[in-house]
LODRENSE-426460 format. One line per field, with one value per residue: x, y, z of N, C-alpha, C in turn; residue number from 1; residue in three letters. Coordinates in Angstrom, 2 decimals, padded with zeros to 5 digits. Each point is the difference from the previous one (the first is absolute). Layout:
N
n_east	(X,...)
n_north	(Y,...)
n_up	(Z,...)
ca_east	(X,...)
ca_north	(Y,...)
ca_up	(Z,...)
c_east	(X,...)
c_north	(Y,...)
c_up	(Z,...)
num	(NUM,...)
residu	(Ala,...)
//
This chain:
149
n_east	(-013.56,-000.87,001.03,-000.16,-000.52,001.27,-000.13,000.28,001.11,-000.32,001.30,-000.35,000.04,000.06,-000.39,001.16,-000.43,001.13,-000.52,-001.25,000.48,000.78,-001.15,-000.77,000.96,000.84,-000.44,-000.21,000.81,000.91,-000.63,000.16,001.20,000.23,-000.63,000.70,000.96,-000.26,-000.18,001.16,000.49,-000.51,000.40,000.99,-000.66,001.29,-000.39,-000.54,-000.45,000.15,-000.96,000.33,-001.22,000.50,000.53,-001.11,-000.58,000.92,-000.11,-001.37,000.05,000.96,-000.74,-001.15,000.33,000.65,-000.50,-001.01,-000.38,-000.50,-001.11,-000.13,001.34,-000.18,-001.18,000.62,000.99,-000.75,-000.72,001.07,000.58,-001.14,000.20,001.25,000.16,-000.56,-000.76,000.05,-001.00,000.62,-001.32,000.07,-000.22,000.84,-000.92,-000.53,000.13,-000.70,-000.89,000.19,000.06,-001.01,000.67,-000.13,000.84,-001.06,000.77,000.26,-001.03,000.46,001.27,-000.56,-000.59,001.07,000.62,-001.01,-000.02,001.39,-000.43,-000.93,000.89,000.04,000.40,-000.41,000.86,000.74,-000.30,001.10,000.32,-000.89,001.31,-000.41,-000.92,001.01,000.74,-001.07,-000.09,001.35,000.04,-000.94,001.12,000.08,-000.27,001.21,-000.39,000.86,-000.83,-000.72,000.57)
n_north	(-002.55,-000.31,-000.45,001.22,-000.58,-000.19,000.97,-001.00,000.85,-000.44,-000.18,001.03,-000.89,000.98,-001.04,000.05,-000.05,000.61,000.35,000.04,000.67,000.64,000.09,000.07,000.85,-000.66,001.08,000.20,-000.92,001.06,000.51,-001.26,-000.06,001.22,-000.34,-001.23,000.80,000.86,-000.94,-000.48,001.21,000.18,-001.11,000.56,000.77,000.13,-000.20,001.07,-000.72,001.16,-000.40,000.97,-000.02,001.28,-000.26,-000.52,001.03,000.87,-000.54,-000.09,001.30,000.32,-000.77,000.53,001.26,000.12,-000.52,000.19,000.45,-001.21,000.27,-001.40,-000.05,001.00,-000.61,-001.18,000.53,000.64,-001.11,-000.73,000.92,000.14,-001.25,000.43,-000.45,001.14,-000.44,001.34,-000.36,001.02,000.47,000.82,001.11,000.72,000.50,000.70,-001.10,-000.82,000.90,-000.05,-001.27,-000.03,000.29,000.99,-000.57,-000.69,-000.48,-000.97,-000.22,-001.08,000.57,000.84,-001.13,-000.60,000.97,000.05,-001.26,000.09,001.03,-000.94,-000.94,001.04,000.34,-001.09,-000.99,000.43,-001.30,000.27,-000.66,000.90,000.06,000.17,-001.04,-000.66,000.56,-000.36,-001.22,000.05,000.45,-001.01,-000.35,-001.01,-000.93,-000.43,-001.25,000.12,-000.84,000.65,001.22)
n_up	(029.74,-001.09,-000.68,-000.58,-000.94,-000.30,-000.88,-000.76,-000.07,-001.09,-000.29,-000.78,-000.95,-000.78,-000.68,-000.74,-001.22,-000.03,001.11,-000.54,-000.99,000.91,000.71,-001.16,-000.28,-000.86,-000.36,001.28,000.33,-000.03,-001.05,-000.57,000.58,-000.47,-001.13,000.03,000.50,-000.96,-000.91,000.45,000.11,-001.19,-000.45,000.54,-000.69,-000.44,-001.27,-000.57,-000.98,-000.52,-000.82,-000.83,-000.46,-000.33,001.21,000.36,-000.39,000.45,001.18,-000.23,-000.48,000.91,000.83,-000.51,-000.21,001.23,001.09,-000.63,001.16,000.12,-000.64,-000.01,-000.38,-000.83,-000.37,000.09,-000.72,-000.81,-000.14,-000.07,-000.84,-000.72,000.18,-000.21,001.33,000.21,-001.03,-000.38,-000.76,-000.57,000.01,000.94,-000.66,000.50,-000.91,000.95,000.86,-000.78,-000.26,001.27,-000.45,-000.94,-001.02,000.76,000.79,000.08,-000.89,000.86,-000.69,-000.19,-000.21,-000.81,-000.46,000.03,-000.56,-000.81,-000.05,-000.24,-000.85,-000.26,000.10,000.63,-001.21,-000.58,000.36,-000.96,-000.34,-000.54,-001.09,-000.49,-000.25,-001.27,000.18,000.65,-001.01,-000.88,000.67,000.24,-001.25,-000.01,000.66,-000.89,000.97,-000.20,-000.15,000.96,000.47,-000.85,000.04)
ca_east	(-000.52,000.53,000.70,-000.61,000.74,000.79,000.15,001.41,000.30,000.87,000.61,-000.58,000.94,-000.72,000.93,000.01,-000.11,001.27,000.10,-000.61,000.72,001.18,-000.34,-000.45,000.93,001.33,000.64,001.20,-000.10,000.00,-001.16,-000.99,000.14,-000.50,-001.52,-000.44,000.13,-001.21,-001.21,000.13,-000.43,-001.50,-000.65,000.19,-000.73,000.92,-000.23,-001.17,000.34,-000.96,000.17,-001.13,-000.44,000.64,001.31,-000.40,-000.31,001.39,000.70,-000.60,000.35,001.41,000.12,-000.53,000.64,001.41,000.44,-000.84,-000.61,-001.30,-001.00,-000.50,000.99,-000.15,-001.11,000.48,000.94,-000.79,-000.98,000.84,000.49,-001.06,-000.55,000.93,-000.33,000.82,000.04,-001.11,-000.12,-000.65,-000.66,-000.35,001.14,-000.25,000.59,000.79,001.44,000.59,000.36,001.07,001.39,000.08,001.16,001.26,001.31,-000.01,-000.59,-000.58,-001.36,-000.19,000.71,-000.77,-001.16,000.58,000.31,-001.26,-000.46,000.93,-000.33,-001.32,-000.31,000.80,001.41,000.67,001.34,-000.21,001.04,000.29,001.31,000.27,000.73,-000.60,-001.26,000.39,000.38,-001.17,-000.70,000.60,-000.29,-001.45,-000.03,-000.67,000.91,000.41,000.38,001.32,000.37,-000.35,000.68)
ca_north	(000.58,-000.61,000.92,000.01,-000.46,001.02,-000.32,-000.31,000.52,-000.88,000.78,-000.16,000.06,000.15,-000.58,000.17,-001.18,-000.70,-000.85,-001.30,-000.66,-000.64,-001.15,-001.21,-000.39,-000.17,001.01,000.57,-000.82,000.85,000.72,-001.11,-000.38,001.12,-000.05,-001.19,000.42,000.95,-000.79,-000.88,000.87,000.11,-001.28,-000.17,001.24,001.00,001.20,-000.08,000.37,000.75,-000.21,000.53,-000.92,000.22,-000.83,-001.28,-000.01,-000.01,-001.29,-000.96,000.22,-000.40,-001.33,-000.59,000.53,000.05,-001.30,-001.01,-000.94,-000.29,000.85,-000.66,000.16,001.42,000.00,-000.61,000.92,001.18,-000.28,-000.23,001.33,000.95,-000.79,-000.01,000.97,001.21,000.54,000.80,000.53,001.42,000.18,001.39,001.01,001.42,000.38,001.24,-000.34,-000.62,001.05,001.02,-000.55,-000.62,-000.61,000.58,-000.53,-001.43,-000.12,-001.29,000.03,-001.04,000.54,001.14,-000.56,-000.48,001.24,000.59,-000.71,000.27,001.30,000.13,-001.19,000.27,-000.04,-001.23,-000.20,-000.49,-001.02,-000.13,-000.22,000.85,001.21,001.30,000.21,000.32,001.47,000.78,-000.08,000.84,001.31,000.40,-000.10,-001.31,-000.89,-001.15,-001.11,-000.03,-001.48,-000.63,000.61)
ca_up	(-001.10,-001.16,-000.92,-001.29,-001.22,-000.72,-001.35,-000.31,-001.31,-000.86,-001.11,-001.34,-001.07,-001.23,-000.96,-001.42,-000.75,-000.16,001.15,-000.34,-001.17,000.53,000.91,-000.68,-001.14,000.37,-000.72,000.83,001.27,001.16,000.06,000.29,001.45,000.70,-000.15,000.83,001.40,000.22,000.03,001.20,001.00,-000.12,000.38,001.52,000.55,000.53,-000.87,-000.92,-001.33,-000.76,-001.38,-000.77,-001.01,-001.12,000.17,-000.36,-001.59,-000.61,000.37,-000.83,-001.30,-000.10,000.05,-001.22,-001.31,-000.07,000.46,-000.69,000.99,-000.35,000.73,001.07,001.03,000.45,000.94,001.20,000.72,000.54,001.07,001.25,000.54,000.67,001.16,001.03,001.03,000.02,-001.30,-000.21,-001.33,-000.08,-001.34,-000.19,-000.30,000.15,-001.28,000.25,000.37,-001.23,-001.00,000.67,-000.12,-001.29,-000.46,000.55,-000.36,-000.28,-001.46,-000.23,000.63,001.01,001.09,000.57,000.78,001.26,000.73,000.38,001.12,001.03,000.51,000.64,000.91,001.28,-000.37,000.31,-000.59,-001.33,-000.40,-001.43,-000.42,-000.98,000.53,-000.47,000.70,001.37,000.05,-000.13,001.15,001.02,-000.29,000.44,001.45,000.37,000.57,-000.73,000.86,-000.09,-000.04,-001.39,-001.11)
c_east	(000.59,000.70,-000.67,000.93,000.71,000.12,001.48,000.18,001.15,000.50,-000.70,001.00,-000.82,000.99,-000.21,-000.02,001.25,000.30,-000.68,000.69,001.25,-000.18,-000.21,000.96,001.44,000.90,001.16,-000.15,000.03,-001.32,-001.23,-000.02,-000.58,-001.45,-000.55,-000.03,-001.27,-001.28,-000.11,-000.52,-001.50,-000.66,000.05,-000.71,000.86,-000.23,-001.27,000.55,-001.19,000.30,-001.19,-000.29,000.77,001.38,-000.40,-000.19,001.43,000.59,-000.59,000.48,001.49,000.13,-000.51,000.78,001.48,000.57,-000.82,-000.51,-001.46,-000.96,-000.51,001.06,000.03,-001.10,000.41,000.95,-000.74,-000.96,000.77,000.41,-001.10,-000.61,000.96,-000.47,000.85,000.07,-001.24,000.01,-000.73,-000.55,-000.13,001.33,-000.52,000.60,000.73,001.47,000.70,000.49,001.02,001.40,000.07,-000.50,001.31,-000.09,000.08,-000.72,-000.62,-001.39,-000.10,000.80,-000.73,-001.19,000.56,000.40,-001.29,-000.61,000.87,-000.37,-001.22,-000.31,000.92,001.58,000.73,001.32,-000.33,001.13,000.07,001.53,000.49,000.68,-000.42,-001.14,000.26,000.32,-001.09,-000.84,000.54,-000.25,-001.28,-000.20,-000.62,001.12,000.20,000.51,001.57,000.46,-000.20,000.79,001.33)
c_north	(-000.50,001.09,-000.03,-000.59,001.19,-000.41,-000.27,000.55,-000.89,000.92,-000.36,000.15,-000.02,-000.58,000.43,-001.30,-000.85,-000.87,-001.33,-000.73,-000.66,-001.13,-001.27,-000.43,-000.09,001.06,000.53,-000.69,000.87,000.83,-000.87,-000.24,001.25,000.03,-001.02,000.31,000.91,-000.85,-000.91,000.90,000.25,-001.23,-000.19,001.23,000.99,001.41,-000.17,000.48,000.65,-000.18,000.62,-000.93,000.19,-000.73,-001.44,-000.15,-000.05,-001.39,-001.09,000.13,-000.48,-001.43,-000.67,000.35,-000.19,-001.47,-001.17,-001.03,-000.24,000.83,-000.77,000.04,001.43,000.14,-000.49,000.87,001.28,-000.24,-000.47,001.27,000.69,-000.70,000.06,000.93,001.22,000.62,000.76,000.54,001.19,000.22,001.50,000.70,001.47,000.67,001.48,-000.21,-000.61,001.07,001.06,-000.65,-000.67,000.94,000.61,000.19,-001.46,-000.24,-001.38,000.02,-001.05,000.35,001.17,-000.40,-000.45,001.27,000.73,-000.75,000.18,001.31,000.05,-001.13,000.15,-000.31,-001.40,000.00,-000.61,-000.91,-000.03,-000.17,001.04,001.29,001.31,000.39,000.47,001.43,000.83,000.06,000.82,001.45,000.44,-000.14,-001.33,-000.87,-001.27,-001.06,-000.20,-001.53,-000.66,000.56,-000.58)
c_up	(-001.26,-000.84,-001.33,-001.12,-000.60,-001.46,-000.30,-001.37,-000.66,-001.14,-001.27,-001.12,-001.27,-001.14,-001.43,-000.74,000.03,001.25,-000.24,-001.10,000.45,000.86,-000.74,-001.13,000.58,-000.62,000.82,001.39,001.27,000.22,000.36,001.51,000.85,-000.08,000.90,001.45,000.31,000.10,001.20,001.26,-000.04,000.51,001.57,000.64,000.61,-000.69,-000.71,-001.40,-000.66,-001.48,-000.78,-001.13,-001.30,-000.05,-000.33,-001.59,-000.79,000.19,-000.88,-001.46,-000.26,000.02,-001.23,-001.28,000.00,000.36,-000.54,000.99,-000.31,000.92,001.24,001.17,000.53,001.01,001.40,000.76,000.57,001.07,001.24,000.65,000.77,001.14,001.18,001.18,-000.03,-001.33,-000.18,-001.51,-000.02,-001.36,-000.25,-000.36,000.22,-001.20,000.10,000.43,-001.22,-000.99,000.49,-000.26,-001.32,-001.05,000.50,001.56,-000.34,-001.33,-000.20,000.86,001.23,001.32,000.69,000.83,001.43,000.85,000.52,001.25,001.29,000.70,000.77,000.98,001.29,-000.24,000.37,-000.59,-001.44,-000.39,-001.59,-000.18,-001.03,000.53,-000.46,000.73,001.41,000.14,-000.06,001.27,001.00,-000.40,000.44,001.56,000.56,000.44,-000.82,001.00,-000.27,-000.17,-001.32,-001.04,-000.21)
num	(1,2,3,4,5,6,7,8,9,10,11,12,13,14,15,16,17,18,19,20,21,22,23,24,25,26,27,28,29,30,31,32,33,34,35,36,37,38,39,40,41,42,43,44,45,46,47,48,49,50,51,52,53,54,55,56,57,58,59,60,61,62,63,64,65,66,67,68,69,70,71,72,73,74,75,76,77,78,79,80,81,82,83,84,85,86,87,88,89,90,91,92,93,94,95,96,97,98,99,100,101,102,103,104,105,106,107,108,109,110,111,112,113,114,115,116,117,118,119,120,121,122,123,124,125,126,127,128,129,130,131,132,133,134,135,136,137,138,139,140,141,142,143,144,145,146,147,148,149)
residu	(Met,Glu,Gln,Pro,Phe,Arg,Glu,Ile,His,Val,Lys,Gln,Ile,Leu,Ile,Asp,Thr,Asn,Val,Leu,Ile,Phe,Phe,Val,Thr,Asp,Arg,Asp,Pro,Ile,Gln,Gln,Glu,Lys,Ser,Ala,Lys,Leu,Phe,Gln,Lys,Thr,Ala,Asn,Leu,Lys,Ile,Asn,Ile,Leu,Cys,His,Gln,Asn,Val,Leu,Thr,Glu,Phe,Ile,Tyr,Val,Leu,Asp,Arg,Ile,Tyr,His,Val,Ser,Lys,Ser,Glu,Ile,Arg,Leu,Ile,Val,Ser,Gly,Phe,Ile,Gln,Leu,Pro,Gly,Val,Glu,Ile,Ile,His,Lys,Ile,Asn,Phe,Lys,Ser,Leu,Phe,Ser,Cys,Trp,Pro,Asp,Pro,Ile,Ser,Asp,Phe,Gly,Asp,Ala,Val,Ile,Ala,Ala,Val,Gly,Met,Thr,Lys,Lys,Lys,Pro,Met,Ile,Ala,Thr,Phe,Asp,Arg,Lys,Phe,Ile,Gly,Lys,Leu,Lys,Leu,Leu,Gly,Leu,Arg,Val,Ser,Ala,Lys,Ile,Lys)
//
């Protein structure tokens, strides 16, 4: 008798903008290495990265306005990222969840978007380097990736 296919559950990691920023900049070599390991695991299909489109918007803005990266280079970076196997771009937002955490306890709208996605997307691990945000996520009962902080 043939065995039915079993669904393989891969760990889901919801990323904050700073994970992408540290990956492509030399701002902090330790955090850059942690980000690189996360993306390597994704490329090897060991984990799935969830990325809300708002994170991409913030990432593009920071590369353009703060780091003065050319728009054509930003396009290459972003298109390479979204084509990685194991990367899922999320376009939807549950506004009830968003407004339950913004502006209190999370005053940053972009962080609140990530928290809201975390609340509604089967509670993935959230990867961020922002210690203040980590504290707010824990207050909301959301899981934070220990390997990235």
